[in-house]
C-alpha positions as CSV (number, residue, x, y, z in Angstrom):
1,M,61.9,99.2,82.3
2,T,65.2,98.8,81.8
3,N,68.0,101.5,80.8
4,P,69.5,100.7,77.3
5,A,72.9,101.3,77.8
6,R,72.8,100.0,80.7
7,R,74.1,95.8,79.9
8,L,73.9,92.7,82.5
9,H,77.4,91.2,83.0
10,L,77.5,87.6,83.7
11,N,80.3,85.7,84.9
12,A,80.9,81.7,85.3
13,F,82.4,80.8,88.7
14,V,84.1,77.3,88.2
15,M,84.5,75.1,90.6
16,A,85.7,71.6,90.0
17,N,82.8,69.9,90.0
18,G,80.8,72.6,90.6
19,H,79.2,74.8,93.8
20,H,77.1,72.4,95.7
21,E,79.2,70.2,98.2
22,A,78.5,66.9,96.8
23,A,78.3,67.6,93.4
24,W,81.0,65.3,92.9
25,R,78.7,62.1,94.2
26,H,75.5,63.1,91.8
27,P,75.5,60.7,89.1
28,D,75.6,63.5,86.2
29,V,79.0,64.3,87.1
30,R,82.3,62.5,86.5
31,P,84.3,63.7,89.8
32,T,87.7,62.8,88.3
33,D,87.3,64.6,84.8
34,A,88.0,67.5,87.0
35,L,92.1,66.6,86.9
36,T,91.9,67.0,83.3
37,L,92.3,70.4,81.1
38,A,89.5,68.8,78.6
39,H,87.3,69.4,81.7
40,Y,87.9,73.3,82.2
41,V,88.3,73.6,78.5
42,D,84.8,72.5,77.6
43,I,83.2,74.8,80.4
44,A,84.9,77.8,79.0
45,R,84.3,76.9,75.8
46,T,80.6,77.0,76.6
47,A,80.7,79.6,78.7
48,E,82.0,81.9,75.4
49,R,79.2,79.7,73.5
50,G,76.6,81.4,75.9
51,R,78.7,84.9,75.6
52,L,79.4,85.2,79.2
53,D,81.9,88.5,79.5
54,S,84.3,85.7,81.7
55,I,85.0,82.4,83.9
56,F,86.8,82.5,86.8
57,F,89.0,80.7,89.4
58,A,89.2,80.6,92.9
59,D,92.0,79.8,95.0
60,N,93.7,78.3,98.3
61,L,97.3,77.8,99.0
62,A,96.2,74.6,101.2
63,L,95.2,71.1,101.0
64,P,90.9,71.5,103.0
65,R,90.8,69.6,106.0
66,N,87.5,68.1,105.0
67,V,89.2,66.3,101.6
68,R,88.6,63.4,102.5
69,F,84.6,63.9,102.1
70,N,84.9,66.2,99.0
71,G,86.1,66.1,95.3
72,H,89.2,68.3,95.4
73,S,91.2,69.7,92.2
74,A,93.9,72.8,93.1
75,F,95.3,73.6,89.3
76,E,97.0,77.1,89.8
77,P,95.0,79.0,88.3
78,I,97.2,81.3,86.0
79,T,99.0,78.1,84.3
80,L,95.0,76.5,83.7
81,L,93.8,79.8,81.9
82,S,96.8,80.2,80.4
83,A,96.2,76.9,78.6
84,I,92.6,77.9,78.9
85,A,93.5,81.3,76.7
86,A,94.9,79.7,73.4
87,V,91.2,77.6,72.7
88,T,89.3,80.2,73.1
89,E,88.6,83.5,71.7
90,H,86.2,85.6,73.4
91,I,85.8,84.7,76.6
92,G,87.3,86.9,80.0
93,L,89.6,84.8,82.1
94,I,89.8,85.8,85.7
95,A,92.2,84.5,88.4
96,T,92.6,84.6,92.3
97,A,95.7,85.4,93.7
98,S,96.9,86.4,97.1
99,T,98.7,89.6,98.1
100,T,99.5,88.3,101.5
101,Y,101.8,85.5,100.2
102,N,102.8,86.9,96.5
103,E,105.6,89.3,95.9
104,P,104.4,92.1,93.9
105,Y,107.1,91.9,91.0
106,L,106.4,87.5,90.7
107,L,102.5,88.5,90.1
108,A,102.4,92.0,87.9
109,R,105.0,89.8,85.6
110,A,102.1,86.5,85.7
111,F,99.1,88.6,85.1
112,A,100.4,91.0,82.2
113,S,101.6,87.3,80.5
114,L,97.9,85.7,80.6
115,D,96.9,89.2,79.3
116,H,99.3,88.9,76.4
117,L,98.5,85.2,75.6
118,S,95.0,85.8,75.6
119,R,95.0,89.0,73.8
120,G,94.0,91.3,76.5
121,R,91.6,88.9,78.3
122,A,93.2,88.6,82.0
123,G,92.0,89.8,85.3
124,W,92.6,89.0,89.0
125,N,90.6,88.6,92.0
126,I,92.3,90.0,94.5
127,V,92.3,88.2,98.0
128,T,94.3,89.2,101.2
129,S,94.0,85.1,102.5
130,A,92.2,84.7,105.7
131,G,93.2,80.8,106.1
132,Q,95.7,79.9,108.8
133,D,97.0,76.7,106.7
134,E,97.8,78.7,104.1
135,A,100.2,81.0,105.9
136,R,101.5,77.9,107.6
137,N,102.9,76.9,103.8
138,V,104.2,79.9,103.4
139,N,106.6,80.4,106.3
140,L,104.8,82.0,108.6
141,A,103.6,80.4,112.0
142,E,100.6,82.9,111.9
143,R,98.2,84.7,109.4
144,P,98.6,88.4,109.4
145,D,95.9,90.5,111.1
146,H,93.1,92.0,109.6
147,A,94.2,95.3,109.2
148,D,97.7,94.1,108.0
149,R,96.6,91.9,105.4
150,Y,94.6,95.0,103.8
151,A,97.6,97.2,104.3
152,R,99.7,95.4,102.3
153,A,97.4,94.4,99.6
154,A,96.6,98.4,99.0
155,E,100.5,98.9,98.6
156,F,101.0,95.5,96.4
157,L,98.3,97.0,94.1
158,D,100.3,100.1,93.6
159,V,103.3,98.6,93.3
160,A,101.8,96.0,90.6
161,T,100.2,99.1,88.9
162,A,103.2,100.9,88.8
163,L,104.7,98.4,87.5
164,W,102.6,97.8,84.7
165,D,102.8,100.8,83.9
166,S,106.5,101.2,84.0
167,W,106.5,100.4,80.0
168,A,105.0,103.2,78.3
169,D,102.5,101.8,75.2
170,D,104.4,102.6,72.3
171,A,108.2,101.6,74.1
172,V,108.6,98.7,72.0
173,V,109.3,100.2,68.6
174,A,110.6,96.8,66.7
175,D,112.5,99.0,64.1
176,Q,114.4,96.1,62.3
177,A,116.0,98.3,59.5
178,A,117.0,100.1,62.4
179,G,118.0,97.6,64.6
180,I,116.2,99.6,67.6
181,W,113.8,97.2,69.7
182,A,112.9,99.6,72.0
183,D,112.3,103.1,73.1
184,V,114.6,103.2,77.0
185,D,113.2,106.3,77.7
186,A,109.2,105.0,77.5
187,I,110.5,102.2,80.3
188,R,111.9,103.0,83.5
189,S,112.1,101.8,87.3
190,I,109.3,102.4,90.0
191,D,111.8,102.5,92.5
192,H,108.9,101.8,95.5
193,E,110.3,101.7,98.9
194,G,107.3,101.2,101.3
195,E,106.5,99.7,104.4
196,H,105.7,96.2,102.9
197,F,108.0,96.2,99.9
198,Q,111.0,97.3,98.2
199,V,110.4,97.0,94.5
200,R,112.9,98.4,91.8
201,G,111.7,98.1,88.3
202,P,110.9,97.9,85.6
203,L,108.9,94.8,84.7
204,N,110.4,92.3,82.4
205,I,107.9,92.4,80.2
206,R,105.7,95.1,78.0
207,R,102.9,96.6,79.2
208,P,99.3,94.6,79.1
209,V,97.3,94.7,76.5
210,Q,94.3,96.3,78.8
211,G,96.8,98.5,80.6
212,H,96.1,96.7,83.8
213,P,94.1,93.6,83.9
214,L,90.3,94.0,84.9
215,L,90.9,94.2,88.9
216,V,88.4,91.8,91.2
217,Q,87.6,92.0,94.5
218,A,85.8,89.9,97.2
219,G,85.6,91.3,100.4
220,S,82.7,92.4,101.9
221,S,84.0,93.5,105.8
222,E,84.2,97.6,106.0
223,A,88.1,97.4,105.3
224,G,87.3,95.1,101.8
225,K,84.6,97.2,100.6
226,E,87.1,101.1,101.4
227,F,89.7,98.5,99.1
228,A,87.1,98.1,96.5
229,A,85.9,101.4,96.3
230,R,90.0,102.5,96.0
231,T,90.9,100.1,93.6
232,A,88.3,97.1,92.2
233,E,86.4,97.6,89.1
234,A,84.2,94.3,89.6
235,V,83.6,93.1,92.6
236,F,82.1,89.4,94.3
237,T,79.7,89.4,96.5
238,A,77.5,87.0,98.7
239,Q,74.1,88.7,99.2
240,Q,71.1,86.7,100.5
241,T,68.0,89.0,100.2
242,L,67.6,91.9,97.5
243,E,67.4,94.4,100.6
244,D,70.6,93.1,101.4
245,A,72.1,93.3,98.1
246,Q,70.3,96.7,97.8
247,A,71.8,98.2,100.7
248,F,75.3,96.6,100.0
249,Y,75.4,98.2,96.1
250,R,74.8,101.6,97.8
251,D,77.2,101.5,100.0
252,L,79.7,100.3,97.9
253,K,78.9,102.7,95.0
254,G,78.9,105.4,97.4
255,R,82.2,104.9,98.3
256,L,83.3,105.7,95.2
257,G,83.0,109.9,95.0
258,G,85.8,109.4,98.1
259,Y,88.2,108.1,96.0
260,G,87.8,110.4,92.7
261,R,85.5,107.4,91.3
262,S,82.4,107.3,89.3
263,P,79.9,104.5,90.0
264,E,80.0,103.3,86.9
265,D,83.8,102.5,87.7
266,L,82.7,99.0,89.2
267,L,80.2,96.2,88.9
268,V,78.8,94.9,91.5
269,L,78.4,90.9,90.8
270,P,76.3,88.6,93.4
271,G,76.8,85.3,93.5
272,I,74.0,83.1,92.2
273,S,73.8,79.3,92.0
274,P,70.6,78.2,89.7
275,V,69.3,74.9,89.8
276,I,67.1,74.8,86.4
277,G,64.6,72.7,85.7
278,R,61.6,72.5,83.1
279,T,59.1,73.2,86.0
280,E,59.5,74.2,89.4
281,Q,58.6,71.1,91.2
282,E,61.7,69.6,88.5
283,A,64.2,72.0,90.0
284,R,63.1,71.7,93.4
285,D,63.4,68.1,93.1
286,R,66.9,68.9,91.6
287,E,67.9,70.7,94.4
288,A,66.8,68.0,97.1
289,E,68.4,65.1,95.4
290,L,71.6,67.2,95.4
291,N,71.0,68.2,99.5
292,S,70.6,64.4,100.1
293,L,74.1,63.7,99.4
294,I,75.0,66.2,101.4
295,N,77.9,64.8,104.2
296,P,77.4,66.2,107.7
297,Q,80.4,65.7,108.7
298,Y,82.0,67.7,105.6
299,G,79.2,70.0,106.2
300,L,80.4,71.1,109.7
301,A,83.9,71.2,109.0
302,Q,82.8,74.0,106.2
303,L,80.2,75.8,108.8
304,S,83.4,75.7,111.1
305,A,85.9,77.2,108.7
306,M,83.3,80.1,107.5
307,L,83.0,80.9,111.4
308,D,86.8,80.9,112.4
309,T,85.2,78.7,114.9
310,D,85.1,74.5,115.8
311,L,81.2,73.3,115.3
312,T,82.7,69.6,114.3
313,D,80.6,68.6,117.2
314,V,77.7,70.6,117.8
315,P,73.7,69.0,117.2
316,L,72.6,69.3,114.0
317,D,69.0,69.4,114.8
318,E,69.4,72.4,117.7
319,P,69.5,76.0,116.8
320,L,73.2,77.7,115.4
321,P,74.7,77.9,118.7
322,D,76.1,81.6,120.1
323,V,79.6,82.0,118.6
324,A,81.6,84.8,119.0
325,P,83.2,87.0,115.8
326,G,86.4,86.6,115.5
327,T,88.9,89.5,114.4
328,E,91.3,87.7,111.5
329,G,88.7,85.4,109.4
330,N,86.5,86.3,106.7
331,Q,84.3,88.7,108.6
332,S,81.7,89.3,106.3
333,R,80.9,86.1,105.4
334,F,80.6,85.4,109.2
335,D,77.7,87.9,109.2
336,L,76.3,86.2,106.6
337,V,75.9,83.0,107.7
338,V,75.4,83.9,111.1
339,G,72.6,86.4,110.5
340,L,71.0,83.9,107.7
341,A,70.6,81.3,110.7
342,R,69.2,83.7,113.3
343,R,66.9,85.0,110.4
344,E,64.8,81.8,109.2
345,D,65.3,80.5,112.7
346,L,67.6,77.5,111.0
347,T,68.6,74.2,112.9
348,V,72.3,73.3,112.0
349,R,71.2,70.5,109.9
350,R,69.1,73.0,107.9
351,L,71.7,75.8,107.6
352,L,74.0,73.5,106.0
353,E,71.3,72.6,103.5
354,R,71.1,76.3,103.0
355,L,75.0,76.9,102.6
356,A,75.7,73.3,100.6
357,G,74.8,75.0,97.4
358,G,76.5,78.1,97.7
359,R,79.1,78.5,100.8
360,G,76.7,81.5,101.5
361,H,75.8,83.0,98.2
362,R,72.3,82.8,97.1
363,V,70.5,79.4,95.1
364,V,67.9,80.0,93.7
365,A,65.4,76.9,92.1
366,G,62.5,77.4,89.5
367,T,62.2,77.0,86.2
368,P,64.3,79.6,83.0
369,E,62.2,82.0,83.4
370,Q,61.6,82.3,87.2
371,I,65.8,82.4,87.3
372,A,65.8,85.0,84.3
373,D,62.9,86.5,86.6
374,E,65.0,87.0,89.6
375,I,68.3,87.8,87.3
376,E,66.4,91.4,85.9
377,R,64.9,92.2,89.3
378,W,67.9,92.4,90.7
379,F,69.4,93.9,88.1
380,T,66.4,96.9,87.5
381,D,66.1,96.9,91.0
382,G,69.7,98.8,92.2
383,A,71.2,95.1,93.8
384,A,73.5,94.2,91.0
385,D,75.5,95.2,87.6
386,G,75.3,91.2,87.1
387,F,75.8,87.9,88.6
388,N,78.7,85.3,89.5
389,V,76.6,82.1,88.3
390,M,77.5,79.6,90.5
391,P,76.5,76.5,88.7
392,P,75.8,73.4,91.2
393,T,77.0,70.9,89.5
394,L,79.7,70.8,86.3
395,P,78.9,70.8,83.3
396,G,75.8,70.0,83.3
397,S,74.4,73.2,84.9
398,L,76.3,75.4,82.8
399,D,74.7,73.9,79.4
400,D,71.3,74.6,80.9
401,F,72.3,78.1,82.1
402,V,73.6,79.0,78.7
403,D,71.2,76.9,76.6
404,L,67.9,77.9,78.5
405,V,68.4,80.9,80.7
406,V,70.8,83.6,78.8
407,P,68.4,83.0,75.4
408,V,65.5,84.3,77.7
409,L,67.9,87.1,79.4
410,Q,68.8,87.9,75.3
411,R,64.9,87.8,74.6
412,R,64.7,90.2,77.2
413,G,67.1,92.8,75.6
414,L,69.3,92.2,78.8
415,F,72.3,90.2,77.5
416,R,74.5,90.7,74.5
417,T,73.9,88.3,71.6
418,E,77.4,88.8,70.2
419,Y,80.4,89.8,71.6
420,D,80.9,93.5,70.2
421,G,84.2,93.6,72.2
422,A,87.8,92.0,72.2
423,T,89.2,92.5,75.6
424,L,87.7,91.7,78.9
425,R,87.7,94.9,79.9
426,E,85.9,95.7,76.8
427,H,82.9,93.4,77.5
428,Y,82.5,95.0,81.0
429,G,82.6,98.8,79.3
430,L,85.1,99.6,81.4
431,A,88.0,102.0,80.1
432,R,91.9,101.0,79.4
433,P,93.4,103.2,82.1
434,T,96.6,105.4,80.6
435,V,99.7,105.1,81.4
436,R,100.8,107.5,84.5
437,D,103.1,109.7,84.3
438,R,105.5,108.4,81.6
439,H,106.3,111.0,79.3
440,P,105.9,114.1,81.4
441,E,107.7,116.3,79.2
442,K,105.2,115.3,76.4
443,E,102.3,116.4,79.0
444,N,103.8,119.9,79.9
445,A,104.7,120.7,76.0
446,A,101.0,119.9,75.4
């Protein structure tokens, strides 16, 4: 029995042409549309029509090495979401930005700007950037090591939140008659001096509408889980089985108490890539059609990147060879992919097919009711607070999800039928953070 006080959350993870690696080759997809703003506006409006909580854009600071074999669009996500904010009203807007290759002041300002322009709908997916090519595009010979990336991320976020809090909520007076724009006693420098950053502050834009943009994180390594337990309010994760998802959910929620937080303070959203058909066979046929368009050269390059090992020449019809886990790449994705290959005794070719739809996220093919059954089962059985929905093709697969699956979830009382809040935090049922230590004399007097 579903807890009536608990609400399912749905985020649409938007890739240029869809999440299946061969999506751009599918006859229903117009791949060059991904180079236009109109393409993303239509997707955002579809998500909003479905009453989804948010849309989300990943990001990478390097051109993929395998761009020869796949469609690629690399709009900077905060810029893109600012444009989308102007033509939507409710949908949350989550952008990926790296703590490894940015500065806290600049990024805090950018997200505060997006939050104001969208009237409180901004979210930040915090990443630490594991790619070597990204490092070489930002004046570094090598990527920082795993531990240093997370140490920098923790300090980065401390600085960003302090900058958002450098303005009290009531700092802007805007008294035209008196000629007073701001109460300068309600604005202060942060005077941060740390291992990685020296930032004076204050920020040059008032506090965000939400206090802080929604903080999202996607790392599932030990360091990533600790970082999420300390700071994140939503976690995007890749899980292949219900049992693994339940274990991750319990583990992550169990860490929150160590940081003075409650389990309700963080939402866990596993990825799901739904292939939807009117019948189960139609869904299977759609999945097979997409897989028939896979280019093995592209798939092997993707697999090499996931495992941080050159596998471009391995035989396709033999098992995955022994590979050693790296120390600096995406450790949780390495474990997931190798575990999948070993658990199901997959050849490399079959592994490429399993990864093509979601790069390690779960692909589910079925009818709308079967997709809804899986979502409900994970939601009610302690594996998820909602899902990061990854349409195989765009825009068609998101249309199918909104028009066919969402109504089933609504009829079951699992998902909203109307927005009942204005901000992204309100969509996710998360509190607006208060300003920390802004008016100590007032707090002492109270």
